[in-house]
All heavy atoms as an XYZ file, in Angstrom:
1013
protein
N      -0.652    108.885    213.397
C      -0.032    110.154    213.746
C      -0.082    111.005    212.426
O       0.122    110.465    211.326
C       1.404    109.991    214.217
C       2.095    111.261    214.462
S       3.761    111.137    215.053
C       3.447    110.940    216.717
N      -0.417    112.363    212.561
C      -0.321    113.133    211.393
C       1.061    113.679    211.251
O       1.627    114.224    212.137
C      -1.244    114.358    211.701
C      -1.232    115.273    210.517
C      -2.697    113.836    211.873
N       1.627    113.502    210.060
C       2.963    114.027    209.773
C       2.759    115.228    208.824
O       2.590    115.074    207.650
C       3.743    112.974    209.029
C       4.039    111.779    209.897
N       5.129    111.876    210.781
C       3.629    110.540    209.998
C       5.105    110.640    211.443
N       4.278    109.878    210.986
N       2.974    116.407    209.446
C       2.745    117.630    208.632
C       4.074    117.933    207.912
O       5.214    117.963    208.395
C       2.478    118.784    209.716
C       2.374    120.122    208.857
C       1.156    118.561    210.435
N       3.900    117.982    206.533
C       4.894    118.291    205.722
C       5.242    119.807    205.410
O       6.307    120.222    205.123
C       4.792    117.582    204.342
C       4.594    116.004    204.547
C       4.342    115.423    203.167
C       5.853    115.417    205.192
N       4.201    120.486    205.445
C       4.165    122.042    205.108
C       3.035    122.620    205.791
O       2.110    121.940    206.089
C       4.190    122.259    203.687
O       4.232    123.615    203.373
N       3.083    123.938    205.928
C       1.920    124.697    206.398
C       1.683    125.965    205.950
O       2.832    126.458    205.333
C       1.975    124.657    207.992
O       2.998    125.490    208.505
N       0.574    126.547    205.961
C       0.406    128.016    205.536
C      -0.778    128.510    206.162
O      -1.700    127.777    206.650
C       0.217    128.131    204.088
C      -0.877    127.570    203.393
C      -0.949    127.865    201.969
N      -0.015    127.181    201.188
C      -0.117    126.945    199.935
N      -0.984    127.488    199.188
N       0.866    126.194    199.389
N      -0.735    129.830    206.428
C      -1.846    130.554    206.926
C      -2.757    131.043    205.761
O      -2.158    131.597    204.747
C      -1.376    131.860    207.741
C      -2.505    132.742    208.180
C      -0.554    131.405    208.973
N      -3.982    130.783    205.887
C      -4.903    131.226    204.721
C      -5.558    132.574    205.085
O      -6.265    132.621    206.199
C      -5.975    130.243    204.446
C      -5.452    128.885    204.077
C      -6.695    127.875    203.855
C      -4.689    128.936    202.819
N      -5.383    133.660    204.360
C      -5.932    134.875    204.626
C      -6.951    135.188    203.482
O      -6.665    135.250    202.320
C      -4.839    135.947    204.615
C      -5.249    137.275    205.066
C      -5.619    137.322    206.546
C      -4.056    138.258    204.876
N      -8.193    135.534    203.880
C      -9.240    135.955    202.928
C      -9.499    137.376    203.098
O     -10.298    137.764    204.001
C     -10.603    135.207    203.176
C     -10.357    133.651    203.068
C     -10.088    133.188    201.604
N     -10.079    131.763    201.538
C      -9.020    131.027    201.286
N      -7.858    131.635    201.037
N      -9.175    129.760    201.123
N      -8.870    138.310    202.395
C      -8.988    139.785    202.697
C     -10.302    140.269    202.035
O     -10.915    139.706    201.167
C      -7.774    140.393    201.953
C      -7.551    139.327    200.853
C      -7.866    137.988    201.355
N     -10.674    141.483    202.530
C     -11.722    142.186    201.963
C     -11.390    142.827    200.675
O     -12.335    142.954    199.761
C     -12.365    143.281    202.916
O     -11.275    144.163    203.206
C     -12.857    142.588    204.204
N     -10.287    143.199    200.415
C      -9.752    143.729    199.134
C      -8.411    143.021    198.754
O      -7.348    143.450    199.229
C      -9.517    145.200    199.295
C      -9.071    145.917    197.947
O      -8.558    145.202    197.111
O      -9.322    147.106    197.946
N      -8.537    141.886    198.037
C      -7.280    141.123    197.648
C      -6.046    141.954    197.145
O      -4.974    141.772    197.486
C      -7.734    140.048    196.712
C      -9.240    139.958    197.000
C      -9.689    141.296    197.425
N      -6.357    142.855    196.170
C      -5.312    143.672    195.522
C      -4.653    144.521    196.541
O      -3.384    144.647    196.580
C      -5.862    144.475    194.474
C      -6.144    143.668    193.229
O      -5.478    142.564    192.960
O      -7.035    144.070    192.295
N      -5.367    145.045    197.426
C      -4.764    145.968    198.595
C      -3.990    145.148    199.447
O      -2.905    145.570    199.856
C      -6.044    146.661    199.239
C      -5.464    147.632    200.350
C      -6.611    148.212    201.052
N      -7.417    147.139    201.879
C      -8.363    147.408    202.543
N      -8.970    148.615    202.693
N      -8.958    146.492    203.238
N      -4.393    143.919    199.784
C      -3.631    143.024    200.570
C      -2.334    142.510    199.987
O      -1.300    142.411    200.570
C      -4.447    141.817    201.041
O      -5.472    142.378    202.072
N      -2.400    142.278    198.705
C      -1.192    141.888    197.939
C      -0.224    142.990    197.875
O       1.045    142.807    198.016
C      -1.552    141.296    196.571
C      -1.940    139.881    196.477
C      -1.957    139.332    195.120
N      -3.258    139.959    194.406
C      -4.381    139.371    194.545
N      -4.600    138.238    195.281
N      -5.409    139.853    193.922
N      -0.744    144.234    197.748
C       0.198    145.409    197.721
C       0.871    145.531    199.080
O       2.071    145.818    199.135
C      -0.662    146.674    197.388
N       0.170    145.208    200.200
C       0.644    145.318    201.523
C       1.798    144.241    201.687
O       2.908    144.462    202.169
C      -0.351    145.256    202.633
C       0.187    145.173    204.007
C       0.698    146.319    204.612
C       0.244    143.909    204.681
C       1.219    146.198    205.934
C       0.658    143.838    205.917
C       1.242    145.020    206.600
N       1.375    142.982    201.530
C       2.241    141.785    201.945
C       3.406    141.745    200.884
O       4.518    141.482    201.289
C       1.443    140.451    201.924
C       0.689    140.481    203.230
C      -0.709    140.639    203.084
C       1.192    140.201    204.398
C      -1.485    140.513    204.288
C       0.470    140.109    205.494
C      -0.925    140.292    205.485
O      -1.516    140.317    206.646
N       3.154    141.981    199.564
C       4.253    141.923    198.672
C       5.009    143.197    198.488
O       6.284    143.131    198.298
N       4.441    144.290    198.646
C       5.081    145.671    198.517
C       5.561    146.245    199.732
O       6.762    146.296    199.997
N       4.600    146.533    200.682
C       4.967    147.203    201.910
C       5.962    146.323    202.815
O       6.979    146.735    203.262
C       3.723    147.646    202.739
O       2.953    148.427    201.842
C       4.062    148.362    204.072
N       5.394    145.065    203.030
C       6.272    144.120    203.783
C       7.408    143.528    203.037
O       8.443    143.128    203.626
C       5.429    142.952    204.356
C       4.829    143.031    205.747
C       4.071    141.838    206.129
C       5.946    143.426    206.760
N       7.272    143.456    201.637
C       8.408    142.900    200.822
C       8.404    141.326    200.885
O       9.614    140.811    200.647
N       7.358    140.657    201.122
C       7.428    139.145    201.193
C       7.644    138.713    199.744
O       7.036    139.235    198.857
C       6.142    138.522    201.909
C       5.922    138.922    203.241
C       4.552    138.283    203.719
C       7.005    138.641    204.161
N       8.455    137.594    199.617
C       8.692    137.083    198.258
C       7.614    136.110    197.974
O       7.103    135.408    198.871
C      10.052    136.219    198.385
C      11.258    137.097    198.517
C      11.552    138.119    197.293
O      11.146    137.674    196.161
O      12.128    139.106    197.515
N       7.248    136.026    196.718
C       6.225    135.150    196.177
C       6.743    133.753    196.047
O       7.708    133.591    195.363
C       5.532    135.583    194.915
C       4.896    137.038    195.242
C       4.574    134.704    194.340
C       4.424    137.691    193.924
N       5.978    132.799    196.630
C       6.288    131.302    196.387
C       5.551    130.767    195.256
O       6.139    129.937    194.613
C       6.030    130.564    197.754
N       4.346    131.240    195.156
C       3.395    130.711    194.075
C       2.362    131.536    193.842
O       1.903    132.238    194.639
C       2.989    129.350    194.726
C       1.970    128.609    193.799
C       1.621    127.198    194.296
N       0.750    126.525    193.384
C      -0.514    126.335    193.700
N      -1.110    126.717    194.890
N      -1.320    125.731    192.832
N       1.820    131.556    192.612
C       0.594    132.309    192.296
C      -0.348    131.303    191.514
O       0.171    130.509    190.732
C       0.858    133.497    191.444
C       1.638    134.634    192.133
C       1.929    135.850    191.342
O       2.737    135.658    190.545
O       1.198    136.859    191.613
N      -1.632    131.494    191.651
C      -2.529    130.659    190.924
C      -3.800    131.381    190.685
O      -4.217    132.278    191.305
C      -2.833    129.321    191.724
C      -3.380    129.546    193.151
C      -4.792    129.540    193.394
C      -2.492    129.663    194.122
C      -5.212    129.828    194.641
C      -2.992    129.890    195.443
C      -4.379    129.937    195.796
N      -4.576    130.818    189.703
C      -5.933    131.547    189.298
C      -5.677    132.785    188.515
O      -4.557    133.119    188.225
N      -6.803    133.325    188.265
C      -6.782    134.675    187.577
C      -7.723    135.607    188.191
O      -8.586    135.238    189.095
C      -7.207    134.524    186.133
O      -8.556    133.854    186.057
C      -6.270    133.498    185.389
N      -7.743    136.848    187.831
C      -8.558    137.881    188.327
C      -8.221    138.459    189.604
O      -7.174    138.017    190.226
N      -9.016    139.318    190.174
C      -8.701    140.053    191.424
C      -8.671    139.074    192.639
O      -8.003    139.467    193.605
C      -9.834    141.118    191.589
C     -10.988    140.580    190.765
C     -10.352    139.803    189.619
N      -9.328    137.987    192.621
C      -9.328    137.045    193.736
C      -8.415    135.897    193.501
O      -8.536    134.880    194.290
C     -10.744    136.522    194.006
C     -11.661    137.679    194.331
C     -13.158    137.405    194.510
O     -13.504    136.179    194.805
O     -13.879    138.210    194.290
N      -7.415    135.981    192.611
C      -6.570    135.060    192.333
C      -5.648    134.753    193.665
O      -5.644    135.663    194.522
C      -5.502    135.444    191.188
C      -4.555    136.602    191.526
C      -3.897    137.106    190.365
N      -3.007    138.173    190.625
C      -3.447    139.539    190.768
N      -4.777    139.808    190.570
N      -2.573    140.401    191.068
N      -4.948    133.707    193.785
C      -4.121    133.304    194.915
C      -2.702    133.640    194.846
O      -2.110    133.454    193.762
N      -2.201    134.211    195.753
C      -0.818    134.472    195.982
C      -0.231    133.895    197.246
O      -0.842    134.211    198.245
C      -0.430    136.010    195.834
O      -1.095    136.547    194.746
C       0.993    136.277    195.909
N       0.807    133.001    197.145
C       1.308    132.526    198.347
C       2.775    133.104    198.498
O       3.540    133.102    197.643
C       1.452    130.918    198.197
C       2.062    130.248    199.395
C       0.082    130.293    197.870
N       2.925    133.631    199.711
C       4.247    134.234    200.069
C       4.945    133.397    200.906
O       4.467    132.669    201.821
C       3.877    135.625    200.811
C       3.283    136.600    200.036
C       1.869    136.751    199.999
C       3.972    137.383    198.957
C       1.130    137.710    199.189
C       3.266    138.324    198.277
C       1.903    138.448    198.329
O       1.176    139.400    197.585
N       6.331    133.372    200.814
C       7.177    132.793    201.764
C       7.099    133.488    203.088
O       6.964    134.805    203.148
C       8.654    132.917    201.344
C       9.023    131.855    200.234
C       9.142    132.386    198.950
C       9.178    130.535    200.538
C       9.504    131.563    197.913
C       9.480    129.661    199.468
C       9.676    130.154    198.233
N       6.962    132.799    204.181
C       6.836    133.399    205.494
C       7.756    132.683    206.462
O       7.380    131.928    207.397
C       5.339    133.350    205.900
C       4.849    134.163    207.051
C       4.989    135.660    206.727
C       3.398    133.790    207.382
N       9.066    132.791    206.241
C      10.031    132.215    207.088
C       9.948    130.655    206.796
O      10.104    130.163    205.807
N       9.550    129.994    207.932
C       9.444    128.509    207.908
C       8.009    128.098    207.347
O       7.790    126.892    207.357
N       7.179    128.973    207.009
C       5.883    128.702    206.497
C       5.472    129.500    205.389
O       6.378    130.166    204.713
N       4.225    129.657    205.048
C       3.707    130.277    203.915
C       2.467    131.185    204.369
O       1.794    130.797    205.270
C       3.325    129.471    202.860
C       4.426    128.554    202.276
C       4.647    127.347    202.802
C       5.303    129.096    201.306
C       5.752    126.586    202.299
C       6.269    128.389    200.760
C       6.466    127.050    201.212
N       2.180    132.183    203.657
C       1.019    133.057    203.797
C       0.288    133.069    202.495
O       0.847    133.517    201.562
C       1.283    134.467    204.223
C       0.151    135.467    204.284
C      -0.909    135.011    205.443
C       0.635    136.828    204.465
N      -0.900    132.468    202.405
C      -1.709    132.555    201.159
C      -2.727    133.651    201.294
O      -3.585    133.666    202.173
C      -2.348    131.184    200.952
C      -3.157    131.212    199.700
C      -3.892    129.802    199.489
O      -3.166    128.745    199.645
O      -5.103    129.793    199.111
N      -2.818    134.609    200.340
C      -3.728    135.599    200.197
C      -4.572    135.180    198.936
O      -4.019    135.286    197.805
C      -3.079    137.076    200.035
C      -4.153    138.070    199.855
C      -2.209    137.360    201.175
N      -5.873    134.768    199.129
C      -6.619    134.328    198.057
C      -8.097    134.520    198.392
O      -8.409    134.647    199.705
C      -6.355    132.954    197.693
O      -6.603    132.069    198.777
N      -8.988    134.502    197.416
C     -10.404    134.694    197.728
C     -10.747    136.084    198.214
O      -9.942    136.981    198.131
N     -11.885    136.257    198.748
C     -12.370    137.484    199.302
C     -13.342    137.252    200.412
O     -14.069    136.220    200.517
C     -13.125    138.244    198.155
C     -13.599    139.537    198.653
C     -14.334    140.235    197.478
N     -13.507    140.471    196.277
C     -12.839    141.554    196.102
N     -12.850    142.619    196.963
N     -12.094    141.661    194.971
N     -13.326    138.041    201.448
C     -14.150    138.009    202.632
C     -14.982    139.178    202.708
O     -14.519    140.324    202.608
C     -13.352    137.756    203.955
O     -14.208    137.738    204.986
N     -16.293    138.967    203.115
C     -17.196    140.049    203.390
C     -17.310    140.254    204.810
O     -17.807    141.276    205.334
C     -18.610    139.718    202.852
C     -18.624    139.428    201.326
C     -18.098    140.661    200.504
O     -18.398    141.802    200.916
O     -17.545    140.460    199.507
N     -16.592    139.411    205.707
C     -16.547    139.447    207.141
C     -15.430    140.317    207.628
O     -14.349    140.304    207.023
C     -16.431    138.097    207.653
C     -17.470    137.029    207.224
C     -18.888    137.374    207.816
O     -18.989    137.833    208.897
O     -19.923    137.214    206.953
N     -15.671    140.949    208.654
C     -14.514    141.681    209.320
C     -13.452    140.726    209.768
O     -13.701    139.566    210.015
C     -15.178    142.529    210.478
C     -16.410    141.750    210.818
C     -16.823    141.088    209.555
N     -12.154    141.200    210.086
C     -11.081    140.278    210.456
C     -11.394    139.840    211.760
O     -11.987    140.552    212.615
C      -9.919    141.166    210.297
C     -10.331    142.538    210.533
C     -11.727    142.553    209.748
N     -10.955    138.715    212.127
C     -11.087    138.124    213.497
C      -9.889    138.579    214.276
O      -8.800    138.612    213.870
C     -11.149    136.512    213.445
O     -11.008    136.150    214.870
C      -9.941    135.917    212.746
N     -10.218    139.176    215.425
C      -9.105    139.659    216.405
C      -8.172    138.522    216.877
O      -7.279    138.829    217.521
C      -9.838    140.347    217.526
C     -11.165    139.721    217.529
C     -11.479    139.274    216.202
N      -8.679    137.344    216.758
C      -7.818    136.176    217.283
C      -6.816    135.735    216.284
O      -5.863    134.969    216.778
C      -8.790    134.951    217.560
O      -9.440    134.516    216.360
C      -9.864    135.268    218.606
N      -6.874    136.111    215.033
C      -5.724    135.916    214.120
C      -4.737    136.957    214.200
O      -4.921    138.225    214.032
C      -6.204    135.750    212.699
C      -5.004    135.692    211.591
C      -4.402    134.245    211.719
C      -5.659    135.952    210.249
N      -3.457    136.539    214.575
C      -2.283    137.308    214.619
C      -1.107    136.698    214.121
O      -0.998    135.527    214.219
C      -1.991    137.913    216.151
C      -3.227    138.641    216.676
C      -2.921    139.016    218.114
O      -1.786    138.691    218.668
N      -3.903    139.710    218.614
N      -0.305    137.331    213.303
C       0.947    136.773    212.721
C       2.122    137.140    213.533
O       2.230    138.396    213.806
C       1.082    137.215    211.198
C       0.003    136.733    210.358
C       0.248    137.295    208.871
C      -0.092    135.229    210.218
N       3.017    136.242    213.790
C       4.274    136.439    214.506
C       5.407    136.272    213.562
O       5.526    135.225    212.971
C       4.411    135.460    215.638
C       5.470    135.582    216.740
C       5.264    136.290    217.873
C       6.783    135.123    216.689
N       6.385    136.200    218.597
C       7.399    135.501    217.928
C       7.501    134.328    215.797
C       8.718    135.110    218.228
C       8.859    133.996    216.011
C       9.289    134.420    217.265
N       6.058    137.439    213.246
C       7.138    137.362    212.201
C       8.461    137.693    212.823
O       8.607    138.808    213.316
C       6.845    138.312    211.202
C       5.537    138.245    210.421
C       5.350    139.340    209.483
C       5.385    136.849    209.747
N       9.465    136.744    212.932
C      10.783    137.061    213.458
C      11.662    137.777    212.461
O      11.630    137.325    211.229
C      11.447    135.760    213.957
C      12.715    136.042    214.488
C      13.425    134.749    215.050
O      12.785    133.694    215.211
N      14.736    134.783    215.284
N      12.191    138.825    212.866
C      13.105    139.600    211.932
C      14.427    139.699    212.566
O      14.667    139.633    213.792
C      12.560    140.928    211.566
C      11.162    140.781    210.849
C      12.380    141.844    212.773
N      15.524    139.975    211.756
C      16.891    140.143    212.267
C      17.009    141.391    213.058
O      17.710    141.520    213.998
C      17.885    140.023    211.232
N      16.333    142.541    212.525
C      16.608    143.863    213.124
C      15.276    144.561    213.115
O      14.807    145.149    212.022
C      17.637    144.570    212.291
C      18.023    145.955    212.757
O      17.202    146.507    213.566
O      19.111    146.457    212.388
N      14.577    144.592    214.143
C      13.259    145.223    214.274
C      13.315    146.715    214.180
O      12.423    147.278    213.475
C      12.582    144.754    215.530
C      13.055    145.445    216.770
C      10.954    144.931    215.331
N      14.386    147.324    214.544
C      14.500    148.797    214.357
C      14.589    149.211    212.906
O      13.969    150.130    212.432
C      15.709    149.277    215.097
N      15.327    148.417    212.212
C      15.496    148.699    210.691
C      14.066    148.405    210.000
O      13.666    149.156    209.080
C      16.568    147.696    210.013
N      13.480    147.297    210.504
C      12.169    147.017    209.893
C      11.122    148.182    210.165
O      10.297    148.632    209.384
C      11.524    145.684    210.509
N      11.224    148.763    211.377
C      10.379    149.858    211.722
C      10.530    151.053    210.795
O       9.663    151.569    210.334
C      10.636    150.246    213.158
C       9.834    151.472    213.681
N      10.530    152.575    214.021
C       8.586    151.521    213.907
C       9.512    153.444    214.346
N       8.373    152.884    214.301
N      11.834    151.343    210.624
C      12.141    152.521    209.685
C      11.607    152.248    208.300
O      11.001    153.101    207.619
C      13.656    152.785    209.635
C      14.147    153.349    210.899
C      15.644    153.574    210.839
O      16.384    153.065    209.902
N      16.229    154.245    211.832
N      11.922    151.121    207.753
C      11.457    150.683    206.381
C       9.944    150.685    206.293
O       9.360    151.265    205.343
C      11.949    149.307    206.001
C      13.387    149.233    205.808
C      13.927    147.802    205.664
O      13.159    146.933    205.316
O      15.098    147.606    205.829
N       9.207    150.178    207.339
C       7.738    150.226    207.210
C       7.197    151.439    207.478
O       6.119    151.806    206.743
C       7.297    149.055    208.256
C       7.637    147.607    207.923
C       7.314    146.675    209.151
C       6.795    147.138    206.797
N       7.677    152.232    208.275
C       7.235    153.630    208.519
C       7.314    154.439    207.241
O       6.422    155.055    206.754
C       7.901    154.288    209.685
C       7.300    155.712    209.943
C       7.961    156.316    211.152
N       9.489    156.477    210.833
C      10.380    156.475    211.753
N      10.054    156.251    212.990
N      11.706    156.610    211.306
N       8.570    154.289    206.493
C       8.663    154.996    205.337
C       7.786    154.493    204.150
O       7.390    155.159    203.261
C      10.114    154.777    204.714
N       7.379    153.246    204.169
C       6.542    152.631    203.173
C       4.990    152.948    203.520
O       4.089    152.512    202.775
C       6.732    151.156    203.085
N       4.720    153.564    204.703
C       3.363    153.940    205.033
C       2.539    152.916    205.740
O       1.274    152.887    205.811
N       3.262    151.942    206.330
C       2.539    150.851    207.010
C       1.796    151.399    208.219
O       2.299    152.354    208.838
C       3.482    149.715    207.472
N       0.722    150.797    208.661
C      -0.031    151.252    209.822
C       0.685    150.600    211.060
O       0.433    149.434    211.360
C      -1.473    150.560    209.768
C      -2.281    151.131    210.879
O      -1.941    151.885    211.711
O      -3.456    150.534    210.977
N       1.551    151.463    211.655
C       2.282    151.080    212.841
C       1.538    151.305    214.122
O       1.169    152.351    214.487
C       3.701    151.725    212.847
C       4.466    151.387    211.705
C       4.398    151.351    214.142
C       5.812    152.092    211.483
N       1.136    150.160    214.790
C       0.298    150.246    215.855
C       1.240    150.445    217.218
O       0.746    151.236    218.024
C      -0.433    148.845    216.119
C      -1.337    148.419    215.071
C      -1.839    147.043    215.382
C      -2.322    149.418    214.758
N       2.452    150.036    217.224
C       3.385    150.331    218.281
C       4.708    150.125    217.749
O       5.121    149.060    217.187
C       3.106    149.339    219.383
C       3.772    149.763    220.761
C       3.789    148.735    221.876
N       4.722    147.774    221.472
C       4.943    146.669    222.114
N       4.128    146.272    223.007
N       5.863    145.913    221.793
N       5.641    151.109    218.023
C       7.066    151.112    217.666
C       7.781    149.965    218.427
O       7.246    149.476    219.370
C       7.531    152.418    217.884
C       6.788    152.950    218.884
C       5.387    152.385    218.682
N       8.971    149.578    218.053
C       9.754    148.594    218.849
C       9.903    148.934    220.287
O      10.242    150.085    220.711
C      11.073    148.495    218.190
C      10.790    149.141    216.757
C       9.743    150.122    216.961
N       9.626    147.919    221.168
C       9.780    147.951    222.548
C      10.427    146.705    223.048
O      10.036    145.610    222.645
C       8.344    148.241    223.251
C       8.494    148.141    224.766
C       7.770    149.512    222.893
N      11.361    146.823    223.963
C      11.845    145.542    224.645
C      10.890    145.183    225.698
O      10.669    145.898    226.707
C      13.318    145.867    225.173
C      13.907    144.550    225.656
C      15.378    144.637    225.967
C      15.933    143.264    226.241
N      17.412    143.262    226.462
N      10.335    144.059    225.535
C       9.302    143.515    226.410
C       9.987    142.883    227.755
O      11.176    142.588    227.753
C       8.516    142.376    225.756
C       7.848    142.816    224.509
C       6.649    143.826    224.738
O       6.335    144.110    225.908
O       6.028    144.266    223.827
N       9.222    142.835    228.855
C       9.777    142.224    229.999
C      10.291    140.791    229.872
O      11.135    140.366    230.588
C       8.563    142.254    231.031
C       7.679    143.320    230.442
C       7.821    143.315    229.061
N       9.774    140.137    228.901
C      10.271    138.763    228.611
C      11.533    138.717    227.683
O      12.006    137.661    227.278
C       9.137    137.887    228.017
C       8.356    138.519    226.937
C       8.656    138.540    225.592
C       7.253    139.234    227.080
N       7.616    139.168    224.866
C       6.807    139.718    225.750
C       6.448    139.651    228.057
C       5.637    140.517    225.469
C       5.278    140.482    227.970
C       4.989    140.864    226.602
N      11.980    139.912    227.347
C      13.285    139.964    226.683
C      13.319    140.132    225.117
O      14.265    140.377    224.597
N      12.121    140.030    224.544
C      12.112    140.138    223.040
C      11.756    141.539    222.754
O      11.212    142.260    223.488
C      10.926    139.251    222.586
C      11.029    137.793    222.799
C       9.741    136.933    222.228
C      12.204    137.204    222.188
N      12.260    141.947    221.579
C      12.045    143.350    221.154
C      10.802    143.180    220.007
O      11.004    142.479    219.064
C      13.279    143.983    220.430
C      14.414    143.973    221.470
C      12.925    145.320    219.998
C      15.709    144.207    220.911
N       9.728    143.826    220.308
C       8.569    143.636    219.435
C       8.001    144.913    219.053
O       8.008    146.005    219.703
C       7.419    142.929    220.199
C       7.808    141.557    220.762
C       6.760    140.826    221.626
O       5.695    141.421    221.678
O       6.903    139.669    221.953
N       7.511    145.025    217.798
C       6.683    146.134    217.259
C       5.398    145.486    216.649
O       5.443    144.312    216.223
C       7.498    146.904    216.389
C       7.715    146.297    214.925
S       8.411    147.376    213.723
C       6.881    148.266    213.163
N       4.328    146.263    216.636
C       3.103    145.804    216.076
C       2.682    146.681    214.951
O       2.767    147.898    214.968
C       2.015    145.837    217.169
C       2.148    144.681    218.117
C       2.962    144.764    219.218
C       1.561    143.458    218.225
N       2.904    143.643    220.015
C       2.052    142.759    219.307
C       0.690    142.785    217.297
C       1.677    141.461    219.587
C       0.257    141.567    217.623
C       0.729    140.909    218.756
N       2.194    145.954    213.825
C       1.637    146.701    212.629
C       0.314    146.019    212.339
O      -0.062    144.953    212.914
C       2.603    146.653    211.478
C       2.743    145.267    211.023
C       3.860    147.358    211.706
C       3.596    145.077    209.754
N      -0.432    146.717    211.436
C      -1.674    146.097    210.986
C      -1.680    146.008    209.520
O      -1.142    146.876    208.851
C      -2.918    146.988    211.505
N      -2.350    145.037    208.984
C      -2.473    144.913    207.442
C      -3.677    145.690    207.082
O      -4.324    146.257    207.902
C      -2.501    143.418    207.059
C      -3.867    142.804    207.137
O      -4.902    143.400    207.725
O      -3.987    141.713    206.768
N      -3.997    145.893    205.834
C      -5.187    146.764    205.381
C      -6.522    146.387    205.908
O      -7.332    147.264    206.101
C      -5.127    146.621    203.879
C      -3.751    146.270    203.580
C      -3.271    145.374    204.721
N      -6.673    145.121    206.373
C      -7.927    144.731    206.943
C      -7.906    144.915    208.477
O      -8.897    144.571    209.159
C      -8.347    143.224    206.641
C      -8.838    143.206    205.121
O      -9.686    144.096    204.847
O      -8.478    142.195    204.395
N      -6.827    145.217    209.045
C      -6.714    145.341    210.520
C      -6.169    144.143    211.216
O      -6.092    144.062    212.380
N      -5.731    143.160    210.359
C      -5.180    141.941    211.089
C      -3.837    142.399    211.724
O      -3.022    143.218    211.098
C      -4.709    140.886    210.082
C      -5.976    140.174    209.483
N      -6.378    140.442    208.270
C      -6.843    139.296    209.999
C      -7.430    139.704    208.014
N      -7.822    139.015    209.024
N      -3.474    141.971    213.015
C      -2.339    142.399    213.623
C      -1.181    141.573    213.468
O      -1.290    140.320    213.397
C      -2.645    142.519    215.227
C      -3.694    143.503    215.456
C      -4.159    143.418    216.902
N      -3.127    143.365    217.923
C      -2.640    144.367    218.615
N      -3.207    145.520    218.607
N      -1.699    144.154    219.600
N       0.015    142.089    213.181
C       1.254    141.365    212.900
C       2.382    142.007    213.954
O       2.340    143.131    214.167
C       1.761    141.684    211.597
C       1.028    141.104    210.353
C      -0.218    141.992    209.929
C       1.982    141.017    209.145
N       2.980    140.958    214.601
C       3.960    141.403    215.464
C       5.272    141.074    214.825
O       5.527    139.844    214.347
C       3.912    140.662    216.889
C       3.859    139.293    216.876
C       4.965    141.284    217.853
N       6.171    141.988    214.832
C       7.522    141.762    214.276
C       8.429    141.708    215.454
O       8.420    142.566    216.264
C       8.121    142.832    213.371
C       7.486    142.783    211.879
C       5.995    143.041    211.824
C       8.273    143.600    210.973
N       9.191    140.558    215.624
C       9.924    140.241    216.771
C      11.421    140.110    216.514
O      11.732    139.468    215.456
C       9.347    138.979    217.388
C      10.209    138.536    218.591
C       7.906    139.006    217.608
N      12.239    140.698    217.274
C      13.704    140.532    217.159
C      14.104    139.763    218.436
O      13.704    140.124    219.604
C      14.531    141.800    217.186
C      15.989    141.595    217.120
C      16.666    142.920    217.012
O      16.115    143.929    216.572
N      17.912    142.945    217.394
N      14.816    138.586    218.380
C      15.265    137.856    219.481
C      16.722    138.169    219.772
O      17.538    137.929    218.990
C      15.127    136.307    219.267
C      13.577    136.020    218.965
C      15.566    135.658    220.521
C      13.371    134.581    218.614
N      16.991    138.978    220.806
C      18.386    139.314    221.133
C      19.277    138.131    221.250
O      18.757    137.023    221.753
C      18.227    140.104    222.385
C      16.896    140.568    222.388
C      16.042    139.514    221.794
N      20.541    138.191    220.958
C      21.499    137.143    221.151
C      21.538    136.482    222.488
O      21.691    135.291    222.573
C      22.871    137.504    220.679
N      21.394    137.226    223.502
C      21.444    136.754    224.866
C      20.109    136.141    225.370
O      20.029    135.577    226.457
C      21.910    137.818    225.877
C      20.924    138.884    226.122
C      20.752    139.941    225.002
O      21.469    139.996    224.050
O      19.904    140.910    225.248
N      19.078    136.140    224.601
C      17.749    135.595    225.016
C      17.702    134.163    225.129
O      18.429    133.496    224.189
C      16.679    136.210    224.039
C      15.258    135.917    224.602
N      14.695    134.733    224.519
C      14.518    136.754    225.295
C      13.382    134.777    224.976
N      13.380    136.106    225.521
N      17.089    133.561    225.951
C      17.023    132.078    226.078
C      16.545    131.351    224.841
O      16.939    130.197    224.593
C      16.084    131.844    227.277
C      16.112    133.090    228.074
C      16.357    134.192    227.150
N      15.856    131.970    223.995
C      15.352    131.352    222.811
C      16.541    131.149    221.782
O      16.529    130.294    220.947
C      14.303    132.249    222.001
C      12.947    132.219    222.586
C      12.027    133.131    221.868
C      12.364    130.800    222.598
N      17.594    131.898    222.058
C      18.799    131.769    221.064
C      20.047    131.321    221.871
O      20.889    130.758    221.196
C      19.134    133.166    220.485
C      18.065    133.573    219.573
C      18.409    134.770    218.855
N      19.732    134.669    218.120
C      20.177    135.710    217.486
N      19.509    136.870    217.337
N      21.297    135.579    216.861
N      20.083    131.484    223.190
C      21.309    131.067    223.930
C      20.883    130.414    225.203
O      20.077    130.944    225.944
C      22.129    132.304    224.087
C      23.334    132.037    225.045
C      24.384    131.441    224.601
C      23.314    132.487    226.401
C      25.472    131.153    225.491
C      24.412    132.318    227.146
C      25.494    131.678    226.756
O      26.584    131.508    227.553
N      21.327    129.272    225.491
C      21.089    128.553    226.791
C      22.498    128.116    227.381
O      23.022    127.242    226.889
C      20.201    127.337    226.648
C      18.849    127.823    226.102
C      17.781    126.800    226.088
N      18.270    125.523    225.467
C      17.472    124.471    225.441
N      16.273    124.427    225.985
N      17.885    123.367    224.861
N      23.007    128.907    228.400
C      24.171    128.507    228.873
C      24.249    127.063    229.382
O      23.284    126.534    229.825
C      24.396    129.447    230.140
C      23.260    130.545    229.967
C      22.229    129.841    229.032
N      25.472    126.400    229.290
C      25.667    125.050    229.784
C      25.190    124.144    228.790
O      25.314    122.851    228.993
N      24.691    124.436    227.616
C      24.266    123.443    226.716
C      25.207    123.462    225.502
O      25.670    124.382    225.006
C      22.754    123.664    226.265
C      21.796    123.538    227.385
C      22.432    122.756    225.146
C      20.414    123.708    227.170
């Protein structure tokens, strides 16, 4: 059996400095670790229960199958902050039919990120009778 102790998403951006400005500045993710030197150095950000590593460089366009799901406490506040910071907002917050409040943004390479707020009454947070 594989016992996973930690995990991280590896992101190879087309412009590492621009991506670090987005994830560290615009999104405000805290740095967990940095390594290497130069423009392609690695930066690992805390990502809730995991990590996001921005390192290296890619000449390939982003894959549409990679999407990041980020749970936030207040998606409306995140929307205001990100809009003020100039983030590429693909869709403002909307309460989905499944009960989550979601908004979508894109990073500088076009990777899609969904910011999700889980309302207190949602089954992910509250299960009556338990």
